[in-house]
MARVEX-670383 format. One record per residue (C-alpha): x, y, z. Coordinates in steps of 0.25 Angstrom, whole numbers. Example, Ala and Ser with C-alpha at 12.3 -4.5 7.8 and 13.67 -1.06 7.14 Angstrom:
! MARVEX-670383
{{49; -18; 31}}
{{55; -4; 29}}
***
This chain:
! MARVEX-670383
{{-47; 36; -78}}
{{-34; 39; -70}}
{{-23; 45; -79}}
{{-8; 45; -76}}
{{0; 55; -85}}
{{14; 53; -89}}
{{20; 62; -79}}
{{14; 54; -67}}
{{18; 41; -73}}
{{33; 45; -74}}
{{32; 52; -61}}
{{26; 40; -54}}
{{36; 30; -60}}
{{48; 38; -54}}
{{41; 39; -41}}
{{38; 25; -40}}
{{52; 20; -43}}
{{58; 30; -33}}
{{49; 31; -21}}
{{44; 17; -19}}
{{58; 12; -16}}
{{61; 24; -7}}
{{48; 22; 1}}
{{52; 7; 3}}
{{66; 11; 8}}
{{60; 22; 17}}
{{50; 12; 24}}
{{60; 1; 25}}
{{71; 10; 31}}
{{61; 16; 41}}
{{56; 2; 46}}
{{71; -3; 47}}
{{75; 9; 55}}
{{63; 8; 65}}
{{67; -7; 67}}
{{81; -3; 70}}
{{76; 9; 79}}
{{68; -1; 87}}
{{79; -11; 88}}
{{90; 0; 92}}
{{81; 6; 102}}
{{78; -8; 109}}
{{93; -12; 109}}
{{97; 2; 114}}
{{87; 2; 125}}
{{91; -12; 129}}
{{106; -9; 129}}
{{104; 4; 137}}
{{95; -2; 147}}
{{105; -14; 149}}
{{116; -4; 150}}
{{109; 4; 161}}
{{105; -9; 168}}
{{119; -13; 168}}
{{124; 0; 173}}
{{113; -1; 184}}
{{118; -15; 188}}
{{132; -11; 188}}
{{129; 1; 197}}
{{122; -9; 207}}
{{134; -19; 206}}
{{143; -7; 209}}
{{135; -3; 221}}
{{135; -18; 226}}
{{150; -19; 225}}
{{151; -6; 233}}
{{142; -11; 244}}
{{150; -24; 244}}
{{163; -17; 246}}
{{157; -8; 257}}
{{153; -21; 264}}
{{167; -26; 263}}
{{172; -12; 268}}
{{163; -14; 281}}
{{169; -28; 283}}
{{183; -21; 282}}
{{179; -11; 293}}
{{173; -22; 301}}
{{187; -30; 301}}
{{194; -17; 304}}
{{185; -15; 316}}
{{188; -29; 321}}
{{203; -26; 322}}
{{201; -13; 330}}
{{203; -13; 345}}
{{191; -17; 353}}
{{189; -3; 358}}
{{177; 7; 357}}
{{186; 18; 352}}
{{191; 10; 341}}
{{177; 6; 337}}
{{172; 20; 338}}
{{184; 25; 329}}
{{181; 15; 319}}
{{166; 19; 319}}
{{169; 33; 317}}
{{179; 32; 306}}
{{170; 24; 297}}
{{161; 33; 290}}
{{154; 34; 276}}
{{146; 45; 270}}
{{131; 44; 269}}
{{123; 53; 260}}
{{109; 55; 265}}
{{97; 64; 267}}
{{93; 72; 279}}
{{84; 84; 282}}
{{69; 84; 279}}
{{60; 77; 269}}
{{58; 91; 263}}
{{72; 96; 264}}
{{82; 84; 263}}
{{97; 87; 264}}
{{108; 78; 259}}
{{119; 73; 269}}
{{132; 67; 267}}
{{138; 62; 280}}
{{149; 52; 284}}
{{142; 42; 293}}
{{147; 30; 301}}
{{149; 18; 293}}
{{145; 9; 304}}
{{134; 12; 313}}
{{139; 2; 324}}
{{152; -5; 328}}
{{153; -15; 339}}
{{162; -25; 345}}
{{155; -37; 351}}
{{162; -47; 361}}
{{161; -62; 359}}
{{149; -63; 367}}
{{141; -53; 359}}
{{142; -41; 368}}
{{146; -28; 362}}
{{158; -22; 368}}
{{160; -10; 358}}
{{149; -3; 351}}
{{149; 9; 342}}
{{136; 15; 337}}
{{135; 26; 327}}
{{149; 30; 330}}
{{148; 31; 345}}
{{151; 20; 356}}
{{139; 13; 362}}
{{138; 6; 376}}
{{125; -1; 372}}
{{132; -15; 371}}
{{124; -27; 367}}
{{125; -42; 367}}
{{123; -43; 352}}
{{124; -58; 352}}
{{109; -57; 355}}
{{103; -52; 342}}
{{92; -46; 351}}
{{102; -36; 356}}
{{107; -31; 343}}
{{102; -18; 337}}
{{92; -25; 328}}
{{89; -36; 337}}
{{92; -48; 328}}
{{106; -46; 324}}
{{116; -57; 324}}
{{129; -51; 319}}
{{136; -55; 332}}
{{132; -69; 332}}
{{135; -70; 317}}
{{149; -63; 318}}
{{153; -71; 330}}
{{153; -84; 321}}
{{162; -79; 311}}
{{177; -81; 310}}
{{187; -70; 312}}
{{187; -60; 300}}
{{173; -64; 296}}
{{162; -54; 295}}
{{147; -55; 297}}
{{138; -45; 290}}
{{123; -43; 294}}
{{111; -39; 286}}
{{106; -24; 287}}
{{100; -22; 300}}
{{91; -9; 303}}
{{78; -5; 309}}
{{67; -5; 298}}
{{63; 9; 293}}
{{49; 8; 287}}
{{43; 17; 276}}
{{36; 26; 286}}
{{49; 28; 294}}
{{57; 32; 282}}
{{46; 41; 274}}
{{39; 47; 286}}
{{30; 54; 277}}
{{38; 56; 265}}
{{34; 50; 252}}
{{47; 43; 247}}
{{60; 39; 253}}
{{66; 50; 245}}
{{58; 61; 253}}
{{60; 54; 267}}
{{72; 62; 272}}
{{67; 62; 286}}
{{62; 47; 287}}
{{69; 36; 295}}
{{82; 31; 290}}
{{86; 16; 290}}
{{98; 13; 299}}
{{104; -1; 298}}
{{117; -8; 299}}
{{124; -20; 293}}
{{133; -27; 303}}
{{146; -32; 300}}
{{153; -41; 311}}
{{166; -49; 313}}
{{171; -58; 324}}
{{184; -56; 332}}
{{190; -69; 336}}
{{202; -70; 346}}
{{208; -84; 349}}
{{196; -91; 343}}
{{187; -84; 352}}
{{176; -74; 347}}
{{181; -60; 353}}
{{170; -52; 348}}
{{163; -47; 335}}
{{165; -33; 328}}
{{152; -27; 322}}
{{151; -16; 311}}
{{137; -11; 309}}
{{137; -4; 295}}
{{127; 8; 294}}
{{117; 4; 283}}
{{117; 18; 277}}
{{131; 16; 272}}
{{126; 4; 264}}
{{114; 12; 259}}
{{124; 23; 253}}
{{127; 13; 242}}
{{113; 13; 236}}
{{106; 26; 242}}
{{112; 36; 233}}
{{111; 28; 220}}
{{103; 34; 208}}
{{101; 24; 197}}
{{98; 34; 186}}
{{107; 46; 190}}
{{122; 45; 192}}
{{122; 54; 204}}
{{119; 49; 218}}
{{107; 53; 226}}
{{105; 55; 241}}
{{93; 46; 242}}
{{86; 39; 230}}
{{72; 40; 225}}
{{65; 27; 227}}
{{52; 31; 219}}
{{61; 32; 207}}
{{67; 18; 207}}
{{81; 24; 206}}
{{87; 19; 218}}
{{96; 8; 224}}
{{95; -2; 236}}
{{102; -13; 243}}
{{97; -26; 248}}
{{103; -38; 255}}
{{105; -53; 252}}
{{91; -55; 258}}
{{84; -45; 249}}
{{82; -35; 260}}
{{83; -20; 256}}
{{95; -14; 264}}
{{97; 0; 257}}
{{85; 7; 250}}
{{79; 21; 249}}
{{67; 15; 256}}
{{71; 12; 270}}
{{59; 4; 273}}
{{64; -6; 262}}
{{76; -9; 270}}
{{76; -21; 279}}
{{76; -18; 294}}
{{71; -23; 308}}
{{59; -19; 316}}
{{60; -14; 331}}
{{59; -29; 335}}
{{71; -33; 327}}
{{63; -40; 316}}
{{67; -38; 301}}
{{55; -31; 295}}
{{49; -41; 284}}
{{51; -38; 270}}
{{40; -31; 261}}
{{32; -42; 254}}
{{18; -46; 250}}
{{16; -51; 264}}
{{19; -37; 270}}
{{8; -32; 278}}
{{0; -20; 274}}
{{4; -13; 287}}
{{19; -15; 284}}
{{17; -9; 270}}
{{10; 3; 275}}
{{20; 6; 286}}
{{32; 3; 277}}
{{38; -9; 284}}
{{42; -15; 270}}
{{57; -18; 269}}
{{61; -23; 256}}
{{66; -37; 253}}
{{69; -41; 238}}
{{66; -55; 240}}
{{52; -51; 245}}
{{49; -41; 235}}
{{45; -49; 223}}
{{30; -44; 225}}
{{36; -30; 221}}
{{44; -35; 209}}
{{50; -49; 206}}
{{64; -44; 203}}
{{67; -40; 217}}
{{69; -54; 222}}
{{76; -57; 209}}
{{86; -46; 212}}
{{88; -51; 226}}
{{91; -65; 221}}
{{100; -61; 210}}
{{108; -52; 220}}
{{110; -64; 229}}
{{115; -72; 217}}
{{125; -61; 215}}
{{119; -56; 203}}
{{116; -42; 198}}
{{106; -37; 187}}
{{95; -27; 184}}
{{80; -29; 185}}
{{67; -21; 184}}
{{59; -19; 197}}
{{48; -11; 203}}
{{51; -5; 217}}
{{40; -4; 228}}
{{37; 10; 224}}
{{33; 5; 210}}
{{45; 11; 202}}
{{50; 2; 190}}
{{65; 1; 190}}
{{77; -6; 185}}
{{85; -12; 197}}
{{100; -16; 196}}
{{105; -25; 207}}
{{118; -31; 211}}
{{123; -40; 223}}
{{132; -35; 234}}
{{142; -46; 237}}
{{145; -49; 251}}
{{147; -61; 260}}
{{148; -58; 275}}
{{138; -62; 285}}
{{124; -64; 281}}
{{127; -61; 267}}
{{136; -74; 266}}
{{124; -82; 261}}
{{124; -75; 247}}
{{137; -68; 247}}
{{128; -56; 244}}
{{126; -44; 253}}
{{114; -40; 245}}
{{111; -31; 232}}
{{111; -17; 226}}
{{100; -13; 217}}
{{99; 0; 209}}
{{86; 4; 203}}
{{82; 13; 191}}
{{68; 18; 187}}
{{65; 11; 174}}
{{61; 23; 166}}
{{74; 30; 170}}
{{82; 17; 168}}
{{77; 16; 153}}
{{78; 31; 150}}
{{92; 30; 143}}
{{88; 19; 135}}
{{75; 26; 131}}
{{82; 39; 128}}
{{92; 31; 119}}
{{80; 24; 112}}
{{73; 37; 110}}
{{85; 43; 104}}
{{87; 31; 94}}
{{72; 32; 90}}
{{74; 47; 88}}
{{86; 46; 79}}
{{80; 35; 71}}
{{67; 43; 69}}
{{76; 55; 65}}
{{83; 46; 55}}
{{70; 41; 49}}
{{65; 55; 49}}
{{77; 60; 41}}
{{75; 48; 32}}
{{61; 52; 29}}
{{65; 66; 26}}
{{76; 61; 17}}
{{67; 51; 10}}
{{56; 61; 9}}
{{66; 71; 2}}
{{70; 59; -7}}
{{56; 56; -11}}
{{54; 71; -14}}
{{66; 71; -23}}
{{62; 58; -30}}
{{48; 64; -33}}
{{55; 77; -38}}
{{64; 70; -47}}
{{53; 60; -52}}
{{44; 72; -55}}
{{56; 79; -62}}
{{59; 67; -71}}
{{45; 64; -74}}
{{42; 79; -77}}
{{54; 80; -86}}
{{49; 68; -94}}
{{34; 71; -95}}
{{33; 87; -93}}
{{36; 91; -107}}
{{25; 82; -113}}
{{15; 86; -102}}
{{19; 101; -104}}
{{16; 100; -119}}
{{3; 92; -116}}
{{-2; 102; -106}}
{{2; 114; -115}}
{{-6; 108; -126}}
{{-18; 105; -117}}
{{-18; 120; -112}}
{{-17; 125; -126}}
{{-29; 117; -130}}
{{-37; 123; -118}}
{{-33; 137; -122}}
{{-21; 140; -114}}
{{-12; 147; -124}}
{{-1; 150; -114}}
{{3; 135; -112}}
{{18; 136; -116}}
{{25; 123; -114}}
{{40; 123; -110}}
{{48; 110; -113}}
{{63; 110; -112}}
{{65; 97; -120}}
{{70; 98; -134}}
{{63; 85; -139}}
{{50; 84; -147}}
{{42; 88; -136}}
{{50; 101; -134}}
{{48; 105; -149}}
{{33; 103; -147}}
{{33; 111; -135}}
{{40; 123; -142}}
{{30; 123; -153}}
{{19; 123; -143}}
{{25; 135; -136}}
{{27; 143; -148}}
{{12; 141; -151}}
{{8; 147; -138}}
{{19; 158; -137}}
{{10; 170; -140}}
{{0; 165; -130}}
{{10; 163; -120}}
{{13; 178; -118}}
{{-1; 180; -114}}
{{0; 169; -104}}
{{13; 175; -98}}
{{6; 188; -96}}
{{-5; 181; -89}}
{{4; 173; -80}}
{{12; 186; -76}}
{{-1; 192; -72}}
{{-5; 180; -64}}
{{8; 180; -57}}
{{6; 194; -53}}
{{-7; 191; -47}}
{{-1; 179; -39}}
{{10; 188; -34}}
{{0; 198; -29}}
{{-8; 188; -22}}
{{4; 182; -15}}
{{7; 196; -10}}
{{-7; 198; -5}}
{{-7; 185; 2}}
{{7; 188; 8}}
{{2; 201; 13}}
{{-11; 195; 19}}
{{-3; 184; 26}}
{{7; 194; 32}}
{{-4; 203; 37}}
{{-11; 190; 43}}
{{2; 186; 50}}
{{4; 200; 56}}
{{-11; 201; 60}}
{{-11; 187; 67}}
{{3; 187; 73}}
{{4; 201; 79}}
{{4; 201; 94}}
{{-7; 211; 94}}
{{-22; 208; 93}}
{{-28; 214; 80}}
{{-42; 215; 76}}
{{-47; 222; 63}}
{{-61; 228; 61}}
{{-68; 233; 49}}
{{-75; 246; 47}}
{{-87; 241; 54}}
{{-79; 236; 66}}
{{-81; 222; 63}}
{{-69; 213; 67}}
{{-62; 208; 54}}
{{-50; 201; 60}}
{{-43; 198; 73}}
{{-29; 192; 75}}
{{-25; 181; 85}}
{{-19; 190; 95}}
{{-32; 198; 96}}
{{-40; 185; 98}}
{{-30; 181; 109}}
{{-30; 194; 116}}
{{-45; 196; 116}}
{{-48; 181; 118}}
{{-57; 180; 106}}
{{-59; 172; 93}}
{{-56; 176; 79}}
{{-68; 185; 75}}
{{-77; 180; 64}}
{{-83; 188; 53}}
{{-91; 201; 56}}
{{-86; 200; 71}}
{{-90; 213; 79}}
{{-79; 218; 87}}
{{-88; 220; 99}}
{{-91; 205; 98}}
{{-77; 202; 97}}
{{-73; 210; 110}}
{{-85; 206; 118}}
{{-77; 201; 129}}
{{-68; 214; 129}}
{{-77; 226; 133}}
{{-65; 235; 136}}
{{-60; 233; 122}}
{{-74; 234; 116}}
{{-76; 248; 123}}
{{-62; 253; 117}}
{{-65; 248; 103}}
{{-79; 253; 103}}
{{-74; 267; 106}}
{{-63; 266; 95}}
{{-73; 262; 85}}
{{-83; 273; 89}}
{{-71; 283; 88}}
{{-67; 277; 74}}
{{-81; 280; 68}}
{{-80; 295; 71}}
{{-70; 295; 60}}
{{-57; 294; 68}}
{{-49; 285; 60}}
{{-38; 283; 70}}
{{-31; 272; 79}}
{{-35; 269; 93}}
{{-27; 264; 104}}
{{-30; 261; 119}}
{{-25; 252; 131}}
{{-36; 244; 137}}
{{-35; 237; 151}}
{{-45; 227; 155}}
{{-47; 215; 165}}
{{-49; 201; 160}}
{{-49; 189; 170}}
{{-42; 196; 181}}
{{-31; 202; 172}}
{{-29; 216; 167}}
{{-26; 216; 152}}
{{-21; 228; 144}}
{{-23; 229; 129}}
{{-19; 239; 119}}
{{-30; 241; 109}}
{{-27; 249; 96}}
{{-36; 251; 84}}
{{-31; 256; 70}}
{{-39; 260; 58}}
{{-38; 249; 47}}
{{-40; 252; 32}}
{{-38; 240; 22}}
{{-43; 239; 8}}
{{-52; 251; 10}}
{{-59; 244; 22}}
{{-59; 252; 35}}
{{-57; 245; 48}}
{{-49; 244; 61}}
{{-37; 237; 67}}
{{-38; 234; 82}}
{{-25; 229; 90}}
{{-26; 224; 104}}
{{-13; 221; 111}}
{{-12; 214; 125}}
{{-3; 223; 134}}
{{-7; 216; 147}}
{{7; 209; 149}}
{{15; 222; 146}}
{{6; 230; 155}}
{{7; 220; 166}}
{{22; 220; 165}}
{{23; 235; 165}}
{{14; 235; 177}}
{{23; 224; 184}}
{{36; 232; 181}}
{{30; 245; 186}}
{{25; 238; 199}}
{{39; 232; 201}}
{{45; 246; 200}}
{{35; 251; 209}}
{{38; 240; 219}}
{{53; 243; 218}}
{{51; 258; 220}}
{{41; 255; 232}}
{{51; 245; 238}}
{{63; 255; 237}}
{{54; 266; 243}}
{{49; 257; 254}}
{{63; 253; 258}}
{{67; 268; 259}}
{{54; 272; 266}}
{{56; 260; 276}}
{{70; 263; 279}}
{{67; 278; 281}}
{{55; 276; 290}}
{{60; 264; 298}}
{{71; 273; 306}}
{{61; 284; 310}}
{{51; 273; 314}}
{{61; 266; 323}}
{{64; 280; 330}}
{{50; 283; 332}}
{{47; 269; 338}}
{{59; 271; 348}}
{{54; 284; 352}}
{{40; 279; 354}}
{{44; 267; 362}}
{{53; 277; 371}}
{{41; 286; 372}}
{{32; 274; 376}}
{{41; 271; 387}}
{{41; 285; 392}}
{{26; 285; 393}}
{{24; 275; 404}}
{{11; 276; 411}}
{{4; 283; 399}}
{{-2; 271; 392}}
{{-10; 278; 382}}
{{2; 285; 376}}
{{10; 272; 377}}
{{-1; 265; 369}}
{{-1; 276; 358}}
{{15; 274; 357}}
{{13; 259; 356}}
{{3; 261; 345}}
{{13; 270; 338}}
{{24; 260; 340}}
{{15; 249; 334}}
{{13; 257; 322}}
{{28; 260; 320}}
{{30; 245; 321}}
{{19; 243; 310}}
{{26; 253; 302}}
{{40; 247; 304}}
{{33; 233; 299}}
{{28; 240; 287}}
{{42; 246; 284}}
{{48; 232; 285}}
{{38; 227; 275}}
{{42; 238; 266}}
{{57; 235; 267}}
{{54; 220; 265}}
{{46; 224; 252}}
{{57; 233; 247}}
{{69; 223; 250}}
{{63; 210; 245}}
{{75; 200; 244}}
{{78; 193; 231}}
{{71; 180; 232}}
{{80; 168; 234}}
{{74; 158; 224}}
{{77; 143; 225}}
{{71; 131; 219}}
{{61; 126; 228}}
{{47; 120; 230}}
{{36; 131; 229}}
{{25; 121; 235}}
{{33; 120; 248}}
{{33; 135; 250}}
{{18; 135; 247}}
{{16; 124; 258}}
{{25; 131; 268}}
{{17; 144; 266}}
{{3; 137; 268}}
{{8; 130; 280}}
{{11; 144; 287}}
{{-4; 149; 285}}
{{-12; 136; 288}}
{{-14; 140; 302}}
{{-18; 154; 298}}
{{-28; 148; 289}}
{{-34; 139; 300}}
{{-35; 151; 309}}
{{-43; 159; 299}}
{{-51; 147; 294}}
{{-46; 148; 280}}
{{-46; 135; 272}}
{{-32; 133; 266}}
{{-32; 126; 252}}
{{-18; 121; 248}}
{{-16; 116; 233}}
{{-1; 115; 231}}
{{3; 106; 220}}
{{12; 95; 225}}
{{21; 96; 212}}
{{23; 111; 212}}
{{36; 113; 205}}
{{48; 120; 212}}
{{53; 134; 208}}
{{63; 145; 211}}
{{57; 152; 223}}
{{61; 159; 236}}
{{53; 151; 246}}
{{53; 161; 257}}
{{48; 172; 248}}
{{38; 164; 241}}
{{32; 159; 255}}
{{32; 174; 259}}
{{23; 177; 247}}
{{14; 165; 250}}
{{12; 168; 264}}
{{9; 182; 261}}
{{-2; 178; 251}}
{{-8; 167; 260}}
{{-8; 177; 272}}
{{-15; 187; 263}}
{{-25; 177; 259}}
{{-28; 173; 274}}
{{-30; 188; 276}}
{{-41; 188; 266}}
{{-49; 177; 273}}
{{-49; 181; 288}}
{{-62; 174; 290}}
{{-58; 161; 283}}
{{-59; 156; 269}}
{{-51; 148; 259}}
{{-36; 150; 255}}
{{-31; 141; 244}}
{{-17; 139; 239}}
{{-14; 132; 226}}
{{0; 130; 220}}
{{3; 122; 207}}
{{11; 123; 194}}
{{6; 130; 181}}
{{13; 133; 168}}
{{27; 133; 174}}
{{23; 142; 186}}
{{19; 138; 201}}
{{5; 144; 204}}
{{1; 147; 218}}
{{-13; 152; 221}}
{{-17; 158; 234}}
{{-32; 160; 235}}
{{-41; 165; 246}}
{{-56; 167; 248}}
{{-54; 181; 255}}
{{-60; 195; 252}}
{{-52; 196; 239}}
{{-46; 209; 233}}
{{-53; 219; 225}}
{{-49; 221; 210}}
{{-45; 236; 213}}
{{-35; 231; 224}}
{{-30; 219; 217}}
{{-19; 226; 208}}
{{-13; 233; 220}}
{{-11; 220; 229}}
{{4; 219; 225}}
{{7; 234; 228}}
{{15; 236; 240}}
{{7; 241; 253}}
{{-6; 238; 247}}
{{-15; 229; 256}}
{{-30; 227; 257}}
{{-29; 220; 271}}
{{-28; 232; 280}}
{{-15; 228; 286}}
{{-1; 224; 281}}
{{9; 231; 273}}
{{4; 228; 259}}
{{17; 222; 255}}
{{15; 207; 255}}
{{9; 206; 241}}
{{19; 215; 235}}
{{31; 207; 241}}
{{24; 194; 237}}
{{23; 200; 223}}
{{38; 203; 222}}
{{42; 190; 228}}
{{34; 182; 217}}
{{39; 191; 206}}
{{53; 188; 210}}
{{50; 174; 209}}
{{46; 176; 194}}
{{32; 173; 198}}
{{18; 180; 198}}
{{8; 183; 208}}
{{-7; 186; 204}}
{{-19; 189; 212}}
{{-34; 187; 209}}
{{-45; 192; 219}}
{{-60; 193; 219}}
{{-65; 202; 230}}
{{-73; 194; 240}}
{{-69; 181; 234}}
{{-54; 179; 236}}
{{-40; 181; 231}}
{{-30; 172; 223}}
{{-15; 175; 222}}
{{-8; 167; 212}}
{{8; 166; 212}}
{{15; 161; 199}}
{{29; 156; 201}}
{{38; 151; 190}}
{{42; 136; 190}}
{{57; 135; 190}}
{{63; 123; 183}}
{{77; 119; 189}}
{{86; 111; 179}}
***
């Protein structure tokens, strides 16, 4: 039957009365806070998104007002021009005095440059008489005598323009404004092989005009019409440089990101856009290219003849025609759309008020849109939401900690109160029970002065004599416990030292059986922990060099030589030369003999010393080479001049002249060697710049392709497209690559395979150049980077030494693996440099 004692009953009552309300309060608080968190995150996200949308809409409205004001400025210029004398010089001066800055790109796709230039605001000015004949015409800031009868639209620039006929019907002071006119630029024309408009610096440009015209009346008779042709590029300046995410302007926007702006007219035609093939335009026959729609032919889509009209773009996204209709109604707003490239974005739009010419129908010139990629648009709201979630979670965590401490405190207080009530009775009961079972040292300590305390004092008096013996036994037990703790502490200390020392340790008993091995020994030797009765020969089965040394030591120790052993061991593993320091000491513990073996991996230290010594040798050799070269060059020059003079004095003695010519050839070869020595001794400091390594590799491969074809060598190129940039001296790195590639071609004179692989691995750029040539013997492999060493029978032997120095100055490594008769692989490792 389950029995609950008095102590548990009292303790349970205390805990029940205190913890149940506390737990309910905790659960309710957490639930309420999570509800508040969800509501706060939702409201904050909505507010921040609305603010961002309003800011984007305000920006679109501001650009729309700027465009409208710009159009009014053009009207003012037109009226000013109409007041000028009707002379070619006056019109020419007017044309050249009206300029505005254009910010655009020039150069090549791979090396674009930014240009800021003041360009003529009006690409064409004209005065036309009342019959439609041009009397004055200024084109691109220069007079033109190619006068036309523009009353016939077929004789206009774009073969369908009616600006003269429309302007001649206006009253004095009124202005006619046309739509955008320009020759259509297809996708293939703009890109010309580039992947995106952002990369197409060398592609075709869209050049269009918007014509502004006003009549000149004299005594009720039409005297003529003045025409200003606004260069469309100045209109594109208002949207071309907008970045919806960043405050700073850009020279050309990224269409693929969705973060760009564009203009469209009151008919929905695109008139300013990063994709020139989206802008309305005329074909060579003077016909307006149809808008991109579901009826567009596959041939037009493939060729990129797909101008964009918002009213016909419902099949791309239904919000495009909605935006066009809203702009015509004079409304602004924000919608979600998907562009032709598939980017989801937020798009703010605003109307451009204007009521001249063809725009009088809606009193709207068109609209401005500014797009922002959705994820970047929501980023501030998501960051704030995450911050709210983190703060509330931190608060809940602090609450949990505080309540947990409170629970612990309540339990401690409850236990103390319960114990103070029940403990005296339990102590007396327990002491009596122990006395019954023969425990005569069961002294009871009760601090109360009531009846229970008197009874406890009587009980203690009864066992006073027996308690002395109990005390002595307890003292003995405490001494034993203390000794045990000290033994455990000592053992733990030795185990810690044994396992964490950065030297491999193995212990053997007197029979040479492995008794233990620490983690570093297993790591150095690539072995598992030895089990019971493990033989050292079995443990070092894969290390014959170490077995031979250890076997000799054990044989020596059996002769009675109780001394320590120490030896450096050099061995080859997987193409690497390893250097170990192995030491063995006699071990005596608890009258048991044995041995302690230490193994220390000195490979890195040895390699470092060798590299430093090699650099010292190279520096000394460089200084000596420079001195020798300077001292030898002057006598060689004198000898060469004397031999040349002697050659001229031996006319008619062909054999002697042939000998002198051979001597001169050898002197020239010696001078070439001196030049190589000087170049090696005075290598300039690399000019490191942040650049693309893949471009240097591809340029180097381009230079050897013809040589590969002549030698019937198959060239395999595997250069990663996403190879990161780094700090490199492009010319010096190309020198290294060409040297290695030419060495590889020399190794396959009768044809073979040359493979170049480049990718990024572990914060390093790895370049591997492999050939299927004759290979290098293992005896010569350590010497290949030494100056003047060559195995080709020709050359100076300085190429690989110079290459080694160049890669070292880049902070990189160069490694060579070769198998005689199979081929050679050279690996270059360059550090990846992160900017910003």
